[in-house]
C-alpha positions, -999 to +999 in steps of 0.1 A: +191-011+471+216-009+499+252-001+493+262-037+493+238-045+465+247-016+443+285-014+446+303-023+414+334-037+431+317-068+444+295-052+471+321-054+498+352-035+485+388-040+495+384-020+528+356-043+539+376-074+530+405-061+551+386-055+584+359-082+580+331-058+586+300-057+564+295-026+543+276+003+561+245+018+546+244+054+537+229+078+562+192+080+560+190+053+533+166+025+539+176-010+528+157-023+498+141-053+514+121-078+494+083-071+495+062-097+513+053-124+489+018-131+501-007-110+519-020-125+551-054-133+536-037-151+507-016-175+527-042-201+535-039-231+511-005-222+497+010-223+532-004-258+536+012-268+504+046-255+516+043-274+548+035-306+529+066-301+508+089-294+537+078-324+557+079-353+531+062-386+537+080-419+539+072-425+503+092-394+493+124-414+500+112-443+480+131-457+450+118-439+420+082-451+425+092-486+437+076-501+468+089-485+501+110-512+516+120-513+553+154-500+543+138-469+528+117-462+558+148-466+580+165-442+556+140-415+564+141-422+601+179-420+601+178-387+583+153-373+608+172-384+639+205-373+625+221-407+630+248-416+605+246-447+583+277-465+575+291-471+541+279-507+543+243-494+540+252-481+505+257-515+490+224-530+504+219-567+504+233-574+470+200-576+452+198-548+426+167-528+429+153-516+396+143-481+389+107-491+381+083-515+398+077-549+383+045-559+367+038-582+396+042-553+421+018-532+402-007-560+399-005-566+437-009-529+447-023-510+417-037-482+437-004-474+454+016-472+422-010-452+403-012-427+431+025-424+433+029-417+396+002-390+398+016-372+429+048-359+414+041-323+423+014-323+398+039-324+370+026-334+336+051-340+308+026-357+284+026-323+266+050-294+262+053-270+292+037-236+286+057-204+290+043-181+318+066-152+321+103-144+324+129-117+325+146-104+293+152-067+295+172-070+327+200-086+308+202-062+279+219-033+298+254-047+292+268-065+262+268-103+262+252-105+296+243-141+292+229-161+322+248-189+339+221-208+358+192-203+381+181-220+414+148-220+432+149-211+469+142-241+492+108-227+502+099-220+466+091-183+472+118-168+450+145-177+425+181-165+421+199-161+388+236-158+379+248-138+349+280-127+331+279-093+347+288-110+380+254-101+396+231-124+415+195-114+410+166-125+432+131-127+417+099-132+437+075-158+425+048-137+406+018-132+430-005-138+400+004-175+402-013-177+435-046-165+420-066-170+388-053-138+371-027-155+349-036-132+320-021-103+340+014-118+342+040-093+332+077-094+328+096-102+360+119-077+376+145-085+403+138-074+438+174-077+449+208-075+432+240-087+448+272-078+428+304-097+431+337-083+420+346-109+394+334-141+377+311-160+400+322-197+402+293-211+423+264-201+445+239-219+466+209-212+490+209-218+527+190-251+530+168-240+559+158-208+541+122-197+546+108-163+538+087-164+570+120-160+589+142-134+573+171-145+595+173-177+574+174-160+540+210-163+529+229-171+497+265-181+495+286-172+465+322-176+454+340-155+428+375-152+414+401-136+437+374-131+464+364-148+497+332-167+500+304-142+506+272-148+525+245-125+512+213-115+530+187-126+505+160-105+522+178-071+522+207-076+498+235-069+523+268-087+527+265-104+561+297-125+564+328-137+546+347-170+547+384-165+537+402-196+525+440-193+523+465-215+505+498-228+517+514-195+508+489-176+530+473-161+499+436-157+495+422-183+471+387-187+457+364-217+460+354-233+428+323-250+443+300-245+472+274-266+491+258-263+525+254-294+546+217-305+548+213-289+583+230-257+572+257-259+600+286-262+576+297-248+543+317-271+520+340-254+495+359-272+467+395-264+458+423-282+440+425-317+455+410-303+487+376-296+503+375-270+531+347-271+556+336-238+573+312-236+603+285-212+593+283-198+628+320-188+628+329-166+597+365-159+591+395-181+580+392-210+604+382-242+586+387-279+584+408-291+554+399-324+539+423-334+511+409-356+484+444-368+474+464-386+502+498-402+494+491-400+457+459-419+462+424-405+457+406-379+436+427-355+417+419-322+400+398-292+411+366-301+430+341-285+407+308-296+422+296-310+456+262-326+466+249-342+497+228-374+501+195-368+518+194-403+533+231-413+538+258-396+559+279-389+528+286-364+501+298-366+465+325-345+449+330-341+411+363-328+397+376-315+365+397-346+363+365-364+351+360-384+383+335-385+411+341-395+447+319-404+477+330-392+511+319-396+547+304-365+563+320-374+597+357-372+588+358-367+550+373-402+544+369-416+509+342-442+507+344-449+469+360-434+439+339-438+407+357-445+375+363-417+350+336-424+325+330-389+314+348-373+284+351-339+301+354-325+336+323-329+358+303-297+362+272-309+381+260-339+401+229-348+421+217-376+444+184-392+439+159-386+468+163-422+480+201-418+481+207-450+460+216-433+428+240-405+417+236-385+384+267-368+369+273-346+339+304-330+325+315-302+301+319-310+264+302-343+273+269-354+259+260-380+286+244-378+320+252-410+338+231-427+365+253-446+390+241-473+413+257-465+447+250-499+462+274-512+436+299-483+432+313-481+397+282-496+380+264-473+355+227-481+353+219-460+323+229-429+305+209-399+290+220-380+260+221-342+256+240-320+232+268-303+252+297-290+230+311-262+252+329-259+285+299-241+300+283-255+332+249-269+321+228-278+350+202-306+353+176-312+380+153-338+395+118-333+408+110-341+444+100-376+437+131-384+417+110-396+387+117-368+362+151-355+353+154-323+332+183-308+314+189-282+287+216-283+261+237-260+239+209-258+213+183-245+236+164-277+238+151-290+272+148-328+276+127-346+301+135-382+311+112-405+330+135-427+351+106-451+357+111-462+321+148-471+327+158-506+317+155-529+348+186-549+342+211-520+343+228-528+310+239-492+305+214-485+277+206-450+267+174-438+282+153-419+256+137-387+267+099-387+273+097-351+260+118-325+243+108-289+236+126-258+223+129-235+254+154-210+240+171-201+208+204-201+226+221-224+251+198-235+279+224-237+307+201-236+338+171-257+348+154-258+382+122-275+392+101-258+418+100-276+452+063-282+453+045-265+423+045-278+387+068-249+377+101-251+359+126-223+355+152-221+327+180-197+319+198-192+287+228-176+270+264-181+262+294-161+250+293-154+213+325-150+193+326-130+161+342-150+133+359-136+102+336-129+074+335-154+045+329-126+020+356-124-007+346-088-015+359-076+018+396-066+013+399-039+039+426-043+065+404-028+092+389-051+118+354-040+109+358-054+074+371-088+086+348-097+115+311-101+119+293-073+136+281-081+171+246-070+160+245-098+136+248-124+164+214-134+178+212-131+216+187-150+238+197-141+274+166-148+296+152-163+327+118-180+319+092-197+340+073-227+325+040-242+337+045-280+337+012-290+352-021-301+336-033-273+313-071-276+314-087-242+318-052-228+326-046-229+288-071-201+284-056-179+310-021-179+297-017-159+266+019-170+258+027-191+228+032-228+235+067-239+225+072-264+198+076-300+208+105-320+194+096-356+187+119-380+205 
């Protein structure tokens, strides 16, 4: 590893932060670059799969399996040409489009809908996903090194994890998955480590990232009392820093990060403010977009940001339990959704068609689906067990049909949005599948961009409570608290096969997780 990846003070150090220069490598020391993920002779079919995933068809922007209307085709054309769509396009023509096709539609075009339902990345949730491999030993070197999420790279070649030791770890997709030797899968080891100096608030991939071009392999991260760092995800070096300052000219940390879809801008969330940096100009220059103007707007710390793939807008969630929709051009507020959550928002996602927004909060058991053509209208909710302040992610597959989320009990739930009630009466959508992924909190979930793979991460801080034993009368702390060894830990990053099993079931030797009847 290079010096940036190994340093314990955040990879950059105070001297580096002062002069804005990236850390220098030691003399004669070669950077620990990631190994090529595929040999030249192995590229073949898999490269074609990547190209198919990167260039979606017009149906990809369809409405959860519904017929591709002229509006949806225009949606894709607008996204490709870069032309902005006004807020009036959000509301549509006033006719509510259901999340599933009607029986008449299926009767008229049965081949179309059957093919759409079977082309969701090859995902098959009719049975429990099967564990392939994972990383466990990596998180046992320090005490309570629980994970805090995981995210697949946009090209699907690797995955990054965040953990309590303030280190971002990059894992390559196991090469055995490209072949038939699944019985040779071993425990995963990180190829890169990027250490921050304090608690990592948020992190995200550069959206145009592809391992074929190392110059596009970047990860942005924000940590307490530190600038926003841009890490080279191919060599592990610190490449750039964005320094946000408050009104007292003091360095302040961003609570949330998100690149614009074209990667030209980096949006950072702060207290009642979003700062926009241009990725080609590192430093302190930025555009400030307040979310609260003349005591009107969205209050609280902006805790999560997401962009619509079809509309020229982005959504911001805050710890004040609200979500707002904003214009990408000038940051003006388009709509402020009512505070329906019981806790502050920790994650939000747009559906691929741009018509729906999914939001989830801390200490809140509901994931809400909002209809953006009628802002303020909740179509349905999904229940999960969340009883801590920890950020628990959820994710959608590329078609927008399946939504997956973990909970504080280690259970992963899968919802089929095609089965949502058509009348939008805010009913609770029941999960199509639930399985016990971990024995501890499953806080991270990420669906592979084009393969039927799901990654999950687990762990949470464990507190030692006073012993209930009446025999212990010692005044020492050891006699009144539980031993840390008695607390069961499950800090792991795990890969799951969520495709049809078939002969694959004979190749994988891992034990199939137990299915929880919904």
